[in-house]
C-alpha positions as CSV (number, residue, x, y, z in Angstrom):
1,M,141.3,88.7,95.2
2,A,139.3,91.9,94.7
3,K,135.6,92.0,95.3
4,T,133.3,93.0,92.5
5,P,131.7,96.4,93.2
6,K,128.1,96.5,94.1
7,P,125.8,98.3,91.7
8,L,124.5,101.6,92.9
9,P,120.7,101.8,93.7
10,A,118.4,103.4,91.2
11,L,117.6,107.1,91.6
12,E,113.9,106.3,92.1
13,W,114.8,104.1,95.0
14,L,117.2,106.6,96.7
15,Q,115.0,109.8,96.5
16,P,112.2,108.8,98.9
17,R,114.6,107.3,101.3
18,M,116.8,110.4,101.3
19,K,113.7,112.6,101.9
20,L,112.5,110.4,104.8
21,V,115.8,110.1,106.6
22,R,116.6,113.8,106.1
23,S,113.2,114.7,107.7
24,L,113.9,112.3,110.6
25,S,117.4,113.7,111.0
26,L,116.2,117.3,111.2
27,L,113.4,116.3,113.6
28,S,115.9,114.5,115.8
29,F,118.3,117.4,115.6
30,V,115.6,119.9,116.7
31,A,114.4,117.4,119.4
32,L,117.9,117.0,120.8
33,T,118.4,120.8,120.9
34,L,115.0,121.4,122.6
35,L,115.7,118.7,125.1
36,I,119.0,120.2,126.1
37,V,117.6,123.7,126.3
38,G,114.5,122.6,128.2
39,W,116.4,120.5,130.7
40,N,118.9,123.2,131.5
41,L,116.3,125.9,131.8
42,G,113.7,124.0,133.7
43,F,115.1,121.0,135.6
44,A,118.9,121.0,135.8
45,D,120.6,121.5,139.1
46,L,123.6,123.5,137.9
47,H,125.1,124.1,141.4
48,G,125.4,127.9,140.9
49,A,126.7,127.8,137.3
50,R,125.2,130.2,134.9
51,V,122.6,128.7,132.7
52,G,123.8,130.7,129.6
53,V,127.3,129.4,129.9
54,V,126.2,125.8,130.3
55,L,123.9,126.1,127.4
56,A,126.6,127.7,125.2
57,I,129.0,124.9,126.0
58,Q,126.4,122.2,125.2
59,L,124.9,123.8,122.1
60,V,128.0,125.2,120.3
61,P,128.8,121.8,118.5
62,L,125.2,121.6,117.3
63,A,125.1,125.3,116.3
64,L,128.2,124.9,114.2
65,L,126.5,122.1,112.2
66,A,123.1,123.7,112.0
67,P,123.6,125.6,108.7
68,G,124.8,122.5,106.9
69,M,122.0,120.4,108.4
70,L,119.4,122.9,107.2
71,M,120.9,123.1,103.7
72,G,121.0,119.3,103.5
73,S,124.7,119.0,103.2
74,P,125.8,115.3,103.3
75,R,129.2,116.4,104.7
76,A,127.5,118.2,107.6
77,H,125.5,115.1,108.3
78,A,128.7,113.0,108.3
79,W,130.3,115.4,110.8
80,L,127.2,115.3,112.9
81,C,127.7,111.5,113.2
82,F,131.0,112.2,115.0
83,V,129.6,115.1,117.2
84,V,126.4,113.4,118.3
85,N,128.4,110.6,120.0
86,L,129.3,113.2,122.7
87,Y,125.6,113.7,123.4
88,F,125.0,109.9,123.4
89,I,127.8,109.5,126.0
90,Q,126.3,112.4,128.1
91,G,122.9,110.8,127.9
92,V,124.2,107.4,129.1
93,L,126.1,109.0,131.9
94,A,123.0,111.0,132.9
95,A,120.8,107.8,132.7
96,I,122.9,106.2,135.5
97,D,121.9,109.0,137.9
98,P,118.4,108.4,139.2
99,A,117.6,112.1,139.4
100,R,118.4,112.5,135.7
101,A,117.5,109.1,134.4
102,L,114.6,110.3,132.2
103,Y,116.7,113.0,130.7
104,G,119.6,110.6,130.1
105,W,117.5,108.0,128.4
106,L,115.8,110.6,126.2
107,E,119.1,112.1,125.2
108,A,120.6,108.7,124.5
109,V,117.7,107.6,122.4
110,I,117.4,110.8,120.4
111,S,121.1,111.0,119.8
112,A,121.2,107.4,118.6
113,L,118.3,108.1,116.2
114,L,120.1,111.2,115.0
115,F,123.3,109.2,114.4
116,C,121.5,106.5,112.4
117,T,119.4,108.9,110.3
118,A,122.4,111.2,109.6
119,L,124.5,108.2,108.6
120,L,121.9,106.9,106.2
121,Y,121.3,110.3,104.7
122,T,125.1,110.7,104.1
123,R,125.4,107.3,102.5
124,W,122.3,107.6,100.3
125,C,123.1,111.2,99.3
126,F,126.6,110.3,98.2
127,Q,125.2,107.3,96.2
128,Y,122.6,109.6,94.7
129,Q,125.3,112.1,93.6
130,R,127.5,109.3,92.2
131,K,124.6,108.0,90.2
132,L,123.8,111.5,88.9
133,A,127.4,111.9,87.8
134,G,127.0,108.8,85.6
135,E,128.8,106.2,87.7
136,Q,127.4,102.7,86.8
137,S,128.9,100.4,89.5
């Protein structure tokens, strides 16, 4: 027995929500990047590792998605949902260590916010595009 498809939301309903979650997504993206850079430059005990190498390894996944994020690509936001899980895991693991607890909690919360906002933006943007294309259901 097939379910009846849900109707798509109205364009007037989708537009302000897309704008809000895109703004929150970009803000979270920048906050996560600044947190990683700030922590590694100012507070991290890297045990002799080069700061540039550590930053490059941590920021390459975000840098690859940055152009798509800035352009508002829903596909880039969808990929970000996969990538940001790595930062969430890193944050949870850092939160266990008392010396890095604050950094870990901040990273976990910011990455969770980024995941949720990117996911909502992706969903609502694809619904918006389907509605613009004339799909009724």
